[in-house]
C-alpha positions in Angstrom: 14.9 -9.8 16.5 14.5 -7.1 13.7 14.6 -3.5 15.1 13.8 -0.5 13.7 17.3 0.1 11.8 17.1 -2.9 10.1 13.5 -2.9 8.9 14.7 0.5 7.4 17.7 -1.0 5.6 15.2 -3.4 4.5 13.0 -1.4 2.6 15.8 0.5 1.5 17.3 -2.6 -0.1 13.7 -3.3 -1.7 13.2 0.1 -2.9 16.6 0.9 -4.5 16.9 3.7 -1.8 20.1 5.3 -0.2 20.7 7.4 2.4 20.8 10.6 0.6 17.2 10.0 -0.4 16.3 9.8 3.2 17.4 13.0 3.9 16.1 15.1 0.9 12.6 13.3 1.7 12.6 13.7 5.6 14.6 17.0 5.4 16.5 16.5 8.3 20.7 16.0 8.4 22.7 12.6 7.1 23.8 12.5 11.1 19.9 12.3 12.1 19.7 9.3 9.5 22.9 7.7 10.5 21.4 7.1 13.7 18.2 5.8 12.2 20.1 3.4 10.8 22.8 2.6 13.3 20.0 1.9 15.6 21.0 5.1 18.0 17.7 7.0 17.3 14.7 7.1 15.9 12.3 9.0 14.1 8.9 10.5 15.3 6.3 13.0 14.2 6.5 14.4 10.6 9.7 12.8 10.3 8.3 9.3 10.8 5.3 9.9 8.5 7.7 11.1 5.5 10.0 8.1 6.1 7.3 5.6 6.2 5.7 7.3 3.1 9.7 6.9 1.6 9.6 3.4 1.8 6.1 2.5 1.5 5.2 1.2 4.4 3.0 1.5 7.6 4.2 4.3 10.6 3.6 0.9 12.8 5.5 -1.4 11.1 8.4 1.0 10.5 8.2 1.2 14.7 6.9 -2.2 15.9 7.6 -4.5 12.9 3.8 -5.4 14.0 1.1 -6.5 10.9 2.4 -6.2 7.7 5.0 -4.1 5.6 2.3 -2.8 3.8 1.8 0.3 1.7 1.0 3.5 3.3 -1.8 5.4 1.2 0.1 8.1 -0.7 -2.6 11.1 -0.2 -3.8 11.9 -3.4 -3.3 16.1 -3.7 -4.8 18.0 -6.5 -3.0 21.5 -7.4 -2.4 24.3 -10.2 -0.1 26.7 -11.2 -0.2 28.6 -8.2 0.8 25.7 -6.0 4.6 25.6 -5.5 6.2 22.1 -5.4 9.2 21.0 -3.2 12.4 20.4 -5.4 12.0 16.5 -4.8 8.7 16.8 -6.5 7.7 16.5 -9.7 3.7 17.5 -10.9 2.2 14.7 -13.3 -1.4 14.9 -15.2 -4.1 13.6 -12.8 -7.3 12.8 -15.2 -9.6 12.6 -12.2 -12.9 12.0 -15.0 -10.8 9.7 -17.1 -12.5 6.4 -15.6 -10.6 3.6 -16.5 -13.0 0.5 -16.2 -12.0 -2.4 -13.4 -15.5 -3.5 -13.7 -17.5 -4.4 -16.9 -16.7 -0.8 -18.9 -17.1 2.4 -18.2 -16.1 4.6 -21.5 -14.5 7.9 -21.0 -11.6 10.3 -22.8 -8.6 11.8 -21.4 -9.4 15.9 -22.2 -7.0 17.8 -23.6 -7.9 20.7 -21.2 -7.1 18.3 -18.4 -5.0 20.9 -16.0 -5.4 19.1 -12.6 -1.8 17.4 -11.6 -0.8 15.3 -8.5 2.5 15.7 -6.7 4.8 12.8 -6.6 8.0 12.4 -5.0 11.0 12.0 -7.8 12.2 9.0 -5.5 9.0 7.3 -5.4 9.2 7.6 -9.1 12.6 6.6 -9.1 12.3 4.0 -6.8 9.5 2.4 -9.4 11.4 2.7 -12.4 9.3 5.3 -13.9 10.8 8.2 -15.7 8.5 11.6 -14.3 7.3 12.5 -18.1 6.1 9.0 -18.4 3.9 9.3 -15.5 0.4 9.7 -14.8 -2.7 9.5 -12.5 -5.6 8.0 -13.6 -9.3 7.1 -11.5 -10.3 3.2 -11.3 -14.2 2.3 -11.7 -15.6 -1.1 -10.6 -14.5 -3.8 -8.5 -13.0 -6.9 -10.8 -9.5 -6.5 -9.4 -11.0 -5.7 -5.7 -9.0 -5.8 -3.5 -5.6 -4.8 -5.2 -8.0 -2.0 -6.8 -10.6 -0.8 -5.2 -13.5 1.3 -6.7 -12.4 5.1 -7.7 -8.8 4.4 -6.5 -6.1 6.6 -7.8 -3.8 4.4 -9.9 -0.6 5.5 -11.3 0.3 4.7 -14.1 3.9 4.5 -16.8 2.8 5.2 -20.2 6.8 5.1 -21.5 6.4 0.9 -20.4 4.0 -1.1 -22.8 5.6 -4.7 -23.0 3.8 -7.4 -20.9 5.6 -8.3 -18.0 3.7 -11.6 -16.6 1.6 -10.8 -14.1 1.5 -7.4 -14.0 -1.4 -4.9 -14.1 -1.5 -2.5 -17.1 -4.3 0.1 -18.4 -5.6 -1.1 -21.5 -8.3 0.2 -24.1 -10.2 -2.7 -25.5 -12.1 -1.5 -27.9 -12.7 2.0 -26.8 -13.3 0.5 -23.2 -10.7 1.7 -21.0 -9.7 -0.8 -17.8 -6.7 -2.1 -15.2 -6.3 -5.7 -15.9 -3.0 -8.4 -15.3 -1.4 -9.5 -18.6 0.1 -12.5 -19.8 2.0 -13.4 -22.7 0.7 -16.4 -24.7 2.4 -18.1 -27.7 2.5 -15.9 -30.9 1.9 -13.1 -30.2 -1.6 -13.3 -27.8 -2.3 -12.3 -24.8 -4.3 -13.3 -21.4 -6.4 -10.6 -19.7 -6.8 -11.3 -16.1 -8.9 -9.5 -13.3 -8.2 -10.5 -9.4 -12.1 -11.1 -9.2 -12.1 -13.6 -11.4 -15.8 -15.4 -10.3 -17.4 -12.6 -11.9 -14.9 -11.2 -14.1 -13.7 -14.4 -16.1 -10.2 -14.3 -18.1 -10.4 -13.5 -21.7 -7.4 -14.7 -24.0 -6.7 -12.8 -27.2 -4.4 -14.3 -30.6 -2.7 -11.7 -32.0 -5.4 -11.7 -34.9 -8.0 -10.7 -32.8 -5.7 -8.3 -30.7 -5.8 -6.6 -34.0 -9.6 -7.2 -34.5 -10.6 -6.3 -30.9 -8.4 -3.1 -31.2 -6.6 -4.2 -27.9 -4.3 -1.6 -27.1 -1.8 -1.2 -23.8 -1.8 2.3 -22.4 1.1 1.5 -19.7 1.9 0.0 -16.6 0.4 0.2 -13.3 3.3 0.8 -11.1 2.8 0.6 -7.1 2.3 4.0 -5.3 -0.8 3.8 -3.9 -2.1 0.1 -4.2 -0.1 -3.1 -3.6 0.3 -4.0 -7.4 2.9 -6.6 -8.7 6.3 -5.4 -9.8 7.8 -5.7 -13.5 11.4 -6.1 -11.7 
């Protein structure tokens, strides 16, 4: 039977997290973390909350193993220039009013004057393989990818990665309509555009020529901070 230390080490291996990352994120000493990993002690209170957030699992699963290792919902915190951030945090642009359509489409535009930011852990970005300068947050609209991406969910995007990895989710601009879609490579430079809710939103297949004609562009890879999205590695 798995113990809490087993589950902690399992998630550390999955996410590429080291002991020093746990020390930094939970603000406890190396000795305390060593006891968690050896099973001599268990995290609790704020330490448990911080650890479960870092490991992207629920506190209940971490403690008991009950339910699946579903990812926790990381709080979305807006901030301004007067809000201090921790040493292990980074401020990323938050395009709250830039609605990426997850349904039939809603045209929006990112405002250059956008000042809102979200705080994310550098450790979290490292685990997702995202450079801090390439990370942005956007709001999704619609139910074409429910339950993976819920209506009005905050989705995090890596603008520095636009190469298609089959089965991953990307933010796209399809002729001025902004969406989150699952993408797959097709022969001769084509692309297959898929929605989770394919009963209401049938898949699209574009040839290389249609990609150009329809002004289909990949904005970035949607990485799984809040939502259980496929990983590209």
